[in-house]
C-alpha positions as CSV (number, residue, x, y, z in Angstrom):
1,M,247.2,40.0,141.2
2,R,247.4,43.1,139.3
3,K,244.5,45.1,140.8
4,L,246.2,44.3,144.1
5,L,249.5,46.0,143.4
6,I,247.7,48.9,142.1
7,V,246.0,49.1,145.5
8,I,249.3,48.7,147.2
9,L,250.9,51.5,145.0
10,L,247.9,54.1,146.2
11,C,248.7,53.0,149.3
12,L,251.8,54.3,149.1
13,L,251.3,57.3,146.7
14,L,247.9,59.0,148.3
15,P,246.8,60.3,151.7
16,L,245.1,58.2,153.7
17,E,241.9,59.7,153.8
18,V,241.7,60.3,150.3
19,F,242.3,56.0,149.9
20,A,239.6,55.6,152.7
21,I,237.2,57.5,150.3
22,Y,238.1,55.5,147.1
23,A,237.8,52.2,149.0
24,K,234.6,53.6,150.3
25,V,233.0,55.0,147.3
26,G,234.2,52.4,144.9
27,A,231.9,50.0,143.0
28,D,231.4,47.2,145.7
29,A,231.2,49.4,148.6
30,N,228.5,51.1,150.2
31,F,228.9,54.2,152.5
32,D,226.9,55.7,155.2
33,G,229.5,57.8,157.4
34,D,231.3,61.1,156.9
35,V,233.7,62.3,154.4
36,G,236.8,63.7,156.1
37,A,238.3,65.7,153.5
38,T,239.2,69.4,152.5
39,Y,238.5,69.1,149.1
40,F,236.0,67.0,147.1
41,Y,236.7,66.0,143.4
42,G,234.2,64.4,140.9
43,D,230.7,65.6,141.2
44,G,231.4,68.0,143.4
45,S,234.2,69.6,141.0
46,N,235.7,73.0,142.5
47,L,233.3,73.2,144.9
48,T,235.5,74.0,148.4
49,G,235.1,74.5,152.1
50,V,233.3,70.8,152.9
51,G,234.1,70.8,156.9
52,S,235.6,67.8,158.2
53,A,232.5,66.7,160.1
54,T,229.4,68.6,158.6
55,A,228.7,70.1,155.5
56,I,228.6,73.5,156.7
57,A,229.1,75.5,153.4
58,L,229.1,75.7,149.9
59,T,231.4,77.6,148.2
60,I,232.8,78.6,145.0
61,D,235.5,80.9,143.3
62,A,235.0,84.4,141.6
63,K,236.9,87.3,140.3
64,E,235.5,90.8,141.4
65,E,234.3,93.0,138.3
66,N,237.4,95.1,138.8
67,T,235.3,97.9,140.2
68,S,236.1,97.8,144.2
69,A,237.5,96.4,146.9
70,I,235.3,93.7,148.4
71,V,235.2,92.8,152.4
72,K,234.4,89.6,153.7
73,G,230.3,89.2,154.5
74,Q,229.4,91.7,151.8
75,P,226.5,90.4,149.4
76,L,227.5,90.1,146.2
77,Y,225.7,89.4,142.6
78,I,226.9,88.0,139.3
79,S,228.0,90.7,136.9
80,G,229.4,88.9,134.4
81,A,231.9,86.0,132.7
82,T,235.1,85.3,133.1
83,G,235.4,83.3,130.2
84,V,236.4,80.4,132.6
85,A,234.2,78.1,134.9
86,F,234.0,80.8,137.4
87,P,231.8,84.3,137.6
88,K,232.8,88.1,137.8
89,V,231.0,89.1,140.7
90,G,230.1,92.8,142.3
91,L,229.0,94.4,145.2
92,A,224.8,93.7,145.6
93,D,222.3,96.7,146.1
94,A,218.4,96.1,146.9
95,D,217.8,99.5,145.2
96,V,219.3,98.9,141.6
97,A,217.5,95.9,139.6
98,G,220.0,94.5,137.9
99,K,222.1,94.2,140.9
100,A,219.7,92.8,143.7
101,H,220.2,89.4,142.5
102,V,222.5,88.1,145.7
103,I,224.3,84.9,144.9
104,G,225.9,84.7,148.5
105,L,228.4,86.4,150.5
106,A,232.1,87.1,150.3
107,A,233.9,84.2,152.3
108,G,237.0,86.6,152.2
109,A,238.5,89.8,151.0
110,F,238.8,90.4,147.1
111,S,241.3,92.7,146.3
112,Q,239.7,95.2,143.4
113,N,240.1,92.7,140.0
114,G,241.0,90.0,142.2
115,I,240.0,86.1,142.7
116,G,238.3,84.8,145.9
117,L,235.9,82.6,147.8
118,V,231.9,83.5,147.5
119,R,229.5,81.3,150.0
120,I,226.7,80.6,148.1
121,A,225.2,78.4,151.4
122,G,225.3,77.4,154.7
123,V,226.9,78.7,157.2
124,L,230.1,81.9,156.8
125,E,231.8,82.7,160.4
126,G,234.0,85.0,161.2
127,V,232.0,88.4,160.2
128,D,232.7,91.6,161.5
129,T,229.1,93.3,161.9
130,L,229.9,95.7,164.6
131,G,229.2,99.2,164.5
132,A,228.7,101.3,160.9
133,N,231.0,99.8,158.1
134,A,230.6,97.9,155.0
135,V,228.5,95.0,155.8
136,N,226.5,96.9,158.5
137,P,226.3,100.3,157.1
138,A,223.4,101.9,158.8
139,D,224.9,101.1,161.9
140,E,222.1,99.2,163.4
141,T,222.1,96.9,166.2
142,W,221.4,93.3,165.6
143,A,220.1,90.4,168.0
144,A,221.3,87.0,167.4
145,G,218.0,85.3,165.1
146,D,217.7,88.4,163.1
147,I,216.8,88.1,159.3
148,L,219.3,90.2,157.6
149,Y,218.4,91.5,154.4
150,L,219.9,93.5,151.4
151,S,220.3,97.1,151.6
152,A,219.7,100.1,149.8
153,T,223.6,100.6,150.5
154,T,225.7,99.1,148.2
155,G,227.5,95.7,149.5
156,G,225.2,96.4,153.0
157,M,223.1,94.2,154.8
158,T,219.9,94.9,157.2
159,N,217.7,93.8,160.0
160,V,214.7,96.2,158.8
161,E,213.1,95.0,155.8
162,P,212.9,97.3,153.2
163,T,210.7,99.4,152.0
164,V,211.6,100.7,148.5
165,G,213.3,99.1,146.2
166,R,213.8,95.0,146.3
167,V,213.0,93.0,149.0
168,V,215.9,90.0,149.1
169,E,216.5,88.0,152.1
170,I,219.8,86.8,152.9
171,G,219.5,84.7,156.3
172,H,220.2,84.8,159.7
173,S,222.7,86.5,162.5
174,L,223.8,83.8,164.4
175,Y,225.5,86.2,167.5
176,G,224.0,89.4,166.8
177,S,226.5,92.6,166.1
178,S,229.8,91.5,166.7
179,N,233.2,91.1,165.2
180,I,232.8,87.8,165.0
181,D,229.6,87.0,163.7
182,A,228.1,83.9,161.8
183,I,226.1,84.2,159.0
184,Q,223.5,81.6,158.2
185,L,222.5,81.9,154.3
186,H,219.1,80.9,153.0
187,L,218.8,83.1,150.3
188,A,215.3,84.4,149.1
189,N,215.4,86.6,146.5
190,T,212.1,88.1,145.1
191,H,211.0,88.5,141.3
192,P,208.5,90.9,140.2
193,H,207.1,88.2,137.8
194,I,205.4,84.9,138.2
195,E,205.0,82.8,135.1
196,V,203.3,79.5,134.5
197,A,202.6,77.3,132.0
198,V,199.7,77.0,129.7
199,G,196.8,75.1,131.8
200,E,198.2,76.1,134.9
201,D,196.4,78.1,137.7
202,I,198.3,80.8,140.0
203,V,196.9,80.4,143.6
204,L,196.7,83.2,146.3
205,R,195.4,82.4,149.3
206,L,194.2,84.9,152.2
207,G,194.1,84.3,156.1
208,D,190.6,84.9,156.0
209,S,187.2,84.6,153.9
210,A,185.6,88.1,155.8
211,A,187.4,90.7,153.3
212,A,190.1,91.5,156.4
213,N,192.8,89.8,154.6
214,K,194.1,91.5,151.3
215,V,196.5,91.5,148.6
216,I,197.9,94.7,148.3
217,V,199.3,96.5,145.5
218,K,202.2,99.1,146.6
219,D,204.3,101.6,144.5
220,Y,207.8,102.2,144.8
221,T,207.6,104.8,147.6
222,N,205.8,102.2,149.8
223,T,202.2,103.7,149.4
224,E,199.5,101.6,148.8
225,V,197.7,102.2,145.3
226,A,195.1,99.0,144.9
227,N,194.3,95.9,146.7
228,I,192.1,92.6,146.5
229,D,190.3,91.7,149.5
230,S,189.9,88.2,150.3
231,D,186.1,88.8,149.4
232,G,187.0,89.7,146.1
233,N,186.3,93.4,146.4
234,I,188.6,95.6,144.7
235,D,189.7,98.5,145.9
236,G,192.2,101.2,144.3
237,T,191.8,104.8,142.5
238,A,194.3,104.2,140.5
239,L,193.4,100.6,139.3
240,T,192.0,100.9,135.4
241,L,189.8,97.9,134.5
242,D,190.1,96.4,131.5
243,T,187.8,97.3,128.9
244,A,186.9,93.6,128.2
245,L,185.4,93.3,131.5
246,A,181.3,92.6,131.1
247,I,179.5,95.5,132.2
248,A,177.8,92.6,134.9
249,E,181.4,92.9,136.3
250,G,181.7,96.5,136.2
251,G,183.6,96.9,133.0
252,T,182.6,98.0,129.7
253,G,183.0,94.7,127.9
254,Q,179.8,95.0,126.2
255,V,180.6,96.3,122.4
256,T,177.4,99.0,122.4
257,A,174.8,100.0,125.3
258,Q,172.0,98.2,123.4
259,A,174.1,94.7,124.0
260,A,174.1,95.5,127.8
261,I,170.2,96.3,127.8
262,N,169.7,92.6,125.7
263,D,171.2,91.3,128.9
264,L,168.6,92.3,131.1
265,T,165.6,89.7,131.5
266,A,162.5,90.8,131.7
267,V,160.6,90.5,135.0
268,S,157.4,90.4,136.5
269,G,155.6,89.8,139.9
270,A,155.7,91.4,143.4
271,T,159.6,90.5,144.1
272,N,160.7,92.1,141.2
273,E,159.2,95.5,141.7
274,H,161.8,98.9,142.0
275,V,164.4,96.6,139.2
276,L,166.1,98.3,135.9
277,T,164.6,95.5,133.4
278,K,164.1,95.1,129.5
279,D,160.9,96.4,127.6
280,T,160.3,93.7,125.7
281,T,158.2,95.7,123.1
282,T,161.0,98.3,122.9
283,G,164.1,97.0,123.6
284,N,164.8,100.0,125.8
285,A,166.0,99.7,129.7
286,I,162.9,100.6,131.9
287,Y,162.6,101.0,135.7
288,K,159.7,98.7,137.0
289,V,158.3,100.5,140.0
290,A,155.1,97.8,141.2
291,A,154.5,94.5,140.6
292,G,151.1,95.6,138.5
293,G,153.6,97.9,135.7
294,G,154.4,101.3,136.0
295,A,157.3,101.3,134.3
296,T,158.8,104.7,132.6
297,T,161.3,104.0,130.1
298,F,165.1,105.5,131.2
299,V,166.6,105.9,128.6
300,A,165.8,105.3,124.8
301,L,168.9,103.4,123.4
302,T,168.2,104.9,119.9
303,D,169.9,106.8,117.2
304,T,166.5,108.2,116.2
305,P,165.4,112.1,117.6
306,A,161.8,110.9,117.6
307,N,161.9,109.0,121.0
308,Y,163.4,112.4,122.6
309,T,160.8,114.9,121.5
310,G,159.8,117.7,124.0
311,S,163.1,116.5,125.5
312,A,165.8,119.0,124.0
313,N,168.3,121.3,126.5
314,K,166.5,119.5,129.4
315,F,168.2,117.3,132.3
316,L,167.6,114.0,132.9
317,Q,166.8,113.5,137.0
318,V,164.8,111.3,139.4
319,N,161.1,112.6,139.6
320,A,159.7,114.1,142.8
321,T,158.3,110.6,144.2
322,P,161.0,109.1,143.3
323,D,160.3,106.5,141.4
324,A,161.3,107.2,138.2
325,L,163.7,108.8,136.0
326,I,162.4,112.1,133.9
327,F,163.6,115.0,131.6
328,D,162.9,118.5,132.7
329,T,164.7,122.2,132.8
330,I,167.0,123.3,136.4
331,S,165.4,126.4,137.7
332,S,167.2,128.5,140.1
333,D,165.7,126.6,143.0
334,D,167.9,123.5,141.9
335,L,171.2,125.8,142.1
336,S,170.6,127.3,145.4
337,D,174.2,127.2,146.6
338,V,177.9,128.2,145.8
339,A,179.0,124.9,144.8
340,S,176.1,124.5,142.2
341,I,177.1,128.0,141.0
342,G,180.6,126.1,139.9
343,M,178.3,124.1,137.5
344,L,177.5,127.0,135.3
345,D,179.4,128.6,132.4
346,E,179.0,131.9,130.6
347,A,176.5,130.3,128.2
348,E,174.0,129.6,131.4
349,T,171.1,131.5,132.0
350,V,169.6,131.3,135.4
351,T,166.0,132.8,137.3
352,G,164.7,134.0,140.0
353,Y,166.8,135.9,143.0
354,W,170.1,134.5,144.7
355,K,171.7,135.5,147.9
356,F,174.8,136.0,148.7
357,T,175.8,135.9,152.2
358,N,179.0,137.3,152.6
359,G,179.6,139.1,149.3
360,F,179.9,138.8,146.0
361,V,183.4,139.1,144.3
362,T,184.2,139.7,140.8
363,F,188.0,138.9,139.9
364,L,189.9,139.3,136.4
365,A,193.7,139.0,136.0
366,S,195.0,141.4,133.0
367,D,197.7,143.5,131.4
368,T,195.6,145.3,129.6
369,P,195.0,148.3,131.1
370,T,190.8,149.1,129.8
371,S,190.3,145.0,130.7
372,A,188.5,144.6,134.4
373,P,185.5,142.8,136.0
374,Y,182.3,144.1,135.1
375,F,178.6,143.4,135.5
376,N,176.5,143.2,131.9
377,F,173.0,144.6,132.3
378,Q,171.3,143.9,129.3
379,R,167.7,144.6,129.1
380,T,165.0,144.1,126.0
381,R,161.8,144.7,125.7
382,D,159.2,141.4,125.1
383,G,158.8,141.6,121.4
384,D,155.3,142.2,121.4
385,P,155.2,145.0,119.5
386,T,159.0,145.3,119.9
387,A,161.9,144.3,121.4
388,N,163.8,147.5,121.2
389,V,163.8,149.7,124.5
390,L,162.6,153.3,124.6
391,S,163.1,156.4,125.9
392,G,162.7,156.2,129.6
393,D,163.1,152.1,130.2
394,Y,165.4,151.3,133.1
395,L,168.7,149.5,131.9
396,G,169.1,148.2,135.3
397,S,169.8,149.3,138.8
398,Y,171.4,148.8,142.3
399,L,169.2,148.8,145.1
400,F,170.5,148.8,148.7
401,F,168.7,147.8,151.9
402,G,169.0,147.5,155.5
403,F,167.5,145.2,158.2
404,H,165.5,146.9,161.2
405,T,162.6,145.1,163.5
406,D,161.1,142.5,161.0
407,G,162.4,143.1,157.3
408,Y,164.7,144.7,155.2
409,D,163.5,148.7,153.9
410,L,165.2,150.4,151.0
411,G,167.8,153.1,151.6
412,A,169.2,153.9,148.6
413,K,169.0,153.1,144.7
414,I,171.0,153.7,141.8
415,H,169.6,153.5,138.2
416,A,170.8,153.7,134.4
417,V,168.0,154.8,132.1
418,V,167.3,155.4,128.4
419,D,167.5,159.1,128.2
420,G,167.0,160.0,124.7
421,T,165.3,158.4,121.6
422,P,167.9,155.2,121.0
423,G,168.5,153.6,117.7
424,N,170.9,150.8,115.9
425,A,174.5,151.7,117.4
426,D,172.7,154.8,119.7
427,M,171.7,154.2,123.2
428,P,171.7,157.4,125.1
429,G,171.7,157.1,128.8
430,R,171.3,158.6,132.4
431,L,172.2,157.7,135.7
432,E,170.2,158.7,138.3
433,F,171.0,158.4,142.4
434,L,168.1,158.5,144.8
435,T,168.2,158.4,148.7
436,S,165.0,157.5,151.2
437,P,164.7,160.9,153.6
438,D,164.9,160.6,157.2
439,G,161.3,158.6,158.4
440,S,161.0,156.9,155.0
441,A,161.9,153.9,152.9
442,T,161.0,155.3,149.5
443,P,164.1,156.9,147.7
444,V,163.8,160.3,146.4
445,L,165.8,161.4,142.9
446,R,168.8,163.5,144.1
447,Q,171.1,163.9,141.1
448,A,171.0,162.7,137.7
449,I,173.9,162.8,134.9
450,D,172.4,163.0,132.0
451,N,173.0,162.0,128.0
452,A,175.0,165.4,127.9
453,G,177.2,165.1,130.7
454,N,175.1,167.6,132.5
455,I,175.6,166.9,136.7
456,K,172.0,168.0,137.9
457,M,171.7,168.3,142.1
458,G,168.2,169.5,143.5
459,D,164.6,168.7,143.5
460,G,164.4,166.0,141.4
461,G,161.7,167.5,138.9
462,W,164.7,169.7,137.8
463,T,162.6,173.2,138.4
464,N,165.2,173.8,140.9
465,Y,168.5,172.6,141.1
466,V,172.2,173.5,140.5
467,N,173.5,172.0,137.5
468,V,177.7,171.8,136.3
469,S,177.7,171.5,132.6
470,A,179.8,169.0,130.7
471,G,181.8,172.2,130.1
472,G,182.2,172.9,134.0
473,V,180.0,175.7,134.1
474,L,178.2,176.1,137.3
475,T,174.2,177.3,137.1
476,F,171.4,177.8,139.5
477,E,168.7,176.8,138.2
478,G,164.8,178.2,139.2
479,T,165.3,179.5,143.1
480,A,168.4,177.2,143.8
481,S,171.6,179.4,145.2
482,I,174.0,179.4,147.5
483,N,172.1,180.0,151.0
484,E,174.8,180.1,153.7
485,P,175.4,183.3,155.6
486,L,177.5,185.7,153.2
487,S,178.4,188.2,155.6
488,I,182.1,188.0,155.0
489,L,181.4,189.4,151.4
490,A,179.3,192.7,152.8
491,A,180.4,195.9,151.8
492,T,180.2,199.1,153.3
493,T,179.8,201.0,150.0
494,S,178.4,200.4,146.2
495,A,182.3,201.6,145.1
496,E,184.1,199.2,146.8
497,L,181.6,196.1,145.4
498,A,182.5,197.4,141.8
499,G,183.0,193.8,139.4
500,V,182.6,192.0,142.3
501,I,180.4,189.2,143.8
502,S,179.3,190.0,147.4
503,D,176.3,190.0,149.6
504,E,175.7,193.7,149.2
505,T,171.6,193.2,149.1
506,G,171.9,191.9,152.8
507,T,169.8,188.6,152.2
508,D,172.6,186.1,152.1
509,K,172.4,186.0,148.4
510,L,175.3,186.2,146.2
511,V,174.9,189.7,143.6
512,Y,177.3,191.0,140.8
513,N,177.5,194.7,141.1
514,T,178.1,196.0,137.7
515,S,179.5,199.5,138.9
516,P,182.0,200.7,136.5
517,S,184.7,201.8,139.1
518,L,186.3,198.5,139.6
519,V,188.4,197.5,142.1
520,T,191.1,194.9,142.1
521,P,190.6,191.5,144.4
522,T,193.7,190.8,146.6
523,I,195.2,187.6,145.6
524,S,196.7,185.2,148.2
525,A,200.0,184.9,147.2
526,S,203.4,182.7,148.4
527,R,205.2,184.4,151.8
528,I,207.2,183.1,154.3
529,R,210.5,184.3,156.7
530,A,212.6,181.8,158.7
531,T,215.3,182.5,160.6
532,K,218.2,180.7,162.2
533,A,217.6,180.0,166.1
534,A,220.9,177.9,167.2
535,A,224.3,177.4,165.9
536,Q,224.8,174.9,163.5
537,A,228.5,173.1,162.4
538,I,228.9,173.4,158.9
539,T,232.0,170.7,157.4
540,T,235.0,172.5,155.6
541,A,234.4,172.3,151.8
542,T,231.4,170.6,151.7
543,W,227.9,172.1,150.9
544,T,225.6,171.9,153.2
545,I,221.7,173.0,153.7
546,I,221.2,176.2,156.0
547,Q,218.6,175.0,158.9
548,Y,216.5,177.9,159.1
549,A,214.6,176.2,162.3
550,T,212.2,179.3,163.3
551,E,209.2,180.3,161.2
552,V,208.3,184.1,161.0
553,Y,205.3,183.4,158.7
554,D,204.4,180.8,156.2
555,N,200.8,181.4,154.8
556,L,200.4,179.0,152.8
557,G,202.4,176.3,154.6
558,E,205.2,176.1,152.0
559,Y,208.6,175.6,153.7
560,D,209.6,172.8,155.7
561,N,211.3,173.7,159.0
562,A,211.8,170.7,160.1
563,T,213.4,168.3,158.1
564,N,214.4,169.3,154.8
565,Y,214.7,173.1,155.8
566,R,213.0,173.8,151.5
567,F,210.7,176.2,150.3
568,T,207.7,173.9,147.9
569,A,205.9,176.1,145.5
570,T,202.3,174.8,145.7
571,T,201.4,177.2,143.0
572,A,203.6,178.0,139.6
573,G,204.8,181.6,139.3
574,Y,207.7,183.9,139.5
575,Y,209.2,184.0,143.2
576,S,211.8,186.7,144.8
577,V,214.1,185.1,146.8
578,V,216.4,186.6,149.2
579,A,218.7,185.2,152.1
580,R,221.6,186.0,154.3
581,V,224.2,183.8,156.0
582,R,226.8,184.9,158.3
583,S,229.3,182.8,160.5
584,A,230.4,182.7,164.0
585,S,233.7,184.3,164.9
586,A,236.7,182.1,163.5
587,E,240.4,182.4,162.1
588,W,240.7,182.9,158.8
589,T,243.7,182.7,156.9
590,I,244.2,184.4,153.1
591,G,242.7,183.1,150.2
592,E,240.0,181.1,152.3
593,Y,236.2,181.9,151.6
594,F,232.6,181.9,152.9
595,Q,229.6,181.8,150.4
596,A,225.9,181.3,149.9
597,V,224.0,179.9,146.7
598,I,220.2,179.1,145.9
599,Y,219.5,175.3,145.2
600,K,216.4,175.1,142.9
601,N,215.6,171.0,142.9
602,G,219.0,169.9,144.2
603,T,221.3,171.9,141.8
604,I,222.7,175.1,142.0
605,Y,220.8,178.3,141.3
606,A,221.9,181.3,142.1
607,A,225.5,182.4,143.6
608,G,225.6,184.7,146.6
609,S,228.5,187.1,147.4
610,Q,231.4,185.5,148.2
611,N,233.5,186.8,151.1
612,I,237.2,186.0,150.5
613,V,239.9,186.7,153.0
614,T,242.7,188.7,152.1
615,A,245.0,188.6,155.4
616,T,244.8,186.5,158.2
617,I,242.2,187.4,160.7
618,T,239.8,185.9,163.5
619,T,236.4,187.3,162.6
620,P,232.8,186.2,161.3
621,L,232.1,186.0,157.8
622,D,228.9,186.5,156.0
623,S,227.5,186.0,152.7
624,N,224.1,187.3,151.1
625,V,222.2,185.9,147.9
626,V,218.9,187.6,145.9
627,S,217.9,186.2,142.9
628,Q,214.5,186.3,141.2
629,M,213.1,183.1,139.7
630,Y,210.1,180.8,138.0
631,L,208.9,178.0,140.2
632,G,206.3,175.1,139.0
633,A,203.8,173.7,141.7
634,T,206.2,170.8,143.3
635,E,209.9,172.8,142.5
636,Y,211.8,173.4,145.9
637,I,214.8,175.3,146.5
638,D,216.9,175.9,149.6
639,I,219.8,178.1,151.0
640,R,223.2,176.2,151.3
641,I,226.9,177.4,152.4
642,I,230.4,176.6,151.9
643,H,233.5,178.0,153.1
644,T,237.6,176.7,153.2
645,Q,238.4,177.3,156.4
646,G,239.5,173.9,157.1
647,A,237.9,172.5,160.2
648,N,234.4,173.0,161.2
649,V,232.8,176.6,161.0
650,N,229.6,177.5,163.2
651,I,227.0,179.4,161.2
652,G,226.2,182.3,164.2
653,E,222.8,182.7,165.8
654,G,220.0,185.0,165.1
655,A,217.4,186.2,163.4
656,V,219.0,189.6,162.3
657,D,222.1,187.9,160.5
658,N,220.4,184.5,159.4
659,F,217.5,184.7,157.4
660,F,215.7,183.3,154.5
661,I,212.8,184.8,152.8
662,V,210.3,183.5,149.6
663,H,207.6,185.8,148.0
664,R,205.3,185.3,145.0
665,L,205.5,187.5,142.7
666,S,202.9,186.5,140.3
């Protein structure tokens, strides 16, 4: 009776559907139908959103982490605790490790630091995935059934599997891009660790047994760095094998090299030819050539130097047969290409001849003025009876060949020769230059520079030759002479040739006339004259170069009559300068003036007459400037004019009133 009263009271106080649940799940009831409820308590405490017909979602309460507002449908991760029975959440991001563990999608909007619902399973309807927005930040076009992944853009999703960051599969788009899309959740958070208990195996089963399918390792930029195929082959330059891997398996796990050899087994018989095996007598690794023996010691793995007798400074190489490894030297024939040269360092010695097809370049980068690329020729005798070089020994040579018909013929040579008795820190030298005459391929000595600095040019035997000493003195030895026509030096009388070199004898030989009556030779001195042929406008109150463009004479080419209108001295000396400038007719008022000056190296050097107007007048004005000065080689002068008329004034035309004259005095 008491239980009946309680049931009647519940019927009056509770909704019918709750009472139905209680009735069906009581201690004596069985349940095999649908639950028609919005909230489910008891074992399903705090889980909301259970549909009236079928459970299509599982939703929890959460609080935004106080970073930003959240839009419905954005993927979320747990960022912390709230101190109550629901977590803090934030926007997930595939590119940030701590934010890539997706718990679910926002079931509705969250305000910043506000509380909302997170759909962690089932279907979330009414999600706006159309166009570029918070849920679809890349403005992708999704089709119904597309798999959606966590995007590297915070809080977004993508239908393209990411190639960087964490790959997190969130679910499927049920309608495709739409402002009322539905997302079927099936979260698959990948994890960088595979962990098992002691005694458990990890199995990766590939799709074939023919090395076509692989387990691939990629770096963060999605670049493959290593792989293991389905036959167990490992490939990857970045892959480093553990040192504990045995030698037989490609590692270095044996403690010593001898221990590795000890793992080899002595073999015999024809079927075991050409194999690496162990010599049971010596303990060395040997290469078994044939069934009958013939094994050659590969390397005696011992610290006893006696085993390497005769092998010092030699290289290990395959013999010519090839059926063994031997110690031998390397000749220049073994290093016949440029790639081989790169193997050598500054301590190597190479014998024989090397050929370079396109040239040979030496290069040095240095800030030291005296440093430069160089060829180093070193010569010694064979030591019996001495290694010291002697006078006349060649120290080095350059030979120049040219090809014709069937071979190379010698056209010229340069030799460095010991020129005197050498000693310690004393090596007198001579350079010799030889050329082949026409019709021959045998160079003949033509010129030499000896240890005293004398430059000799002549017959090579140094009987008849021209000599220039280290002090610059020119002499003619033997019958050597200047043998060109000297008629330009011929004279009519001996008196005119007194004290000068001439061809007085008429034999095309230079002679020196010692007559006491001396004739002063004429010196070719600088001299120029230039005039104006055209009018030139002169701006008021401005120093302007006068363009003397007509060159009357300029015997040494020292006047520029086209660009700078200046005289530039080629020889240092004292010079006389005269110039005149006359204007065209113009109106002048009292106080205005007209004046020419000489500029030297861009600076006023000498002022000419200043023509000052004392009454208003219309007339030409002129100015003259005369000076003597010293000019060094490359120093220059020009003539400039200034006036204060107030407007442009032309320089008049004509060579009589406008000229520039320079003569060198000494």
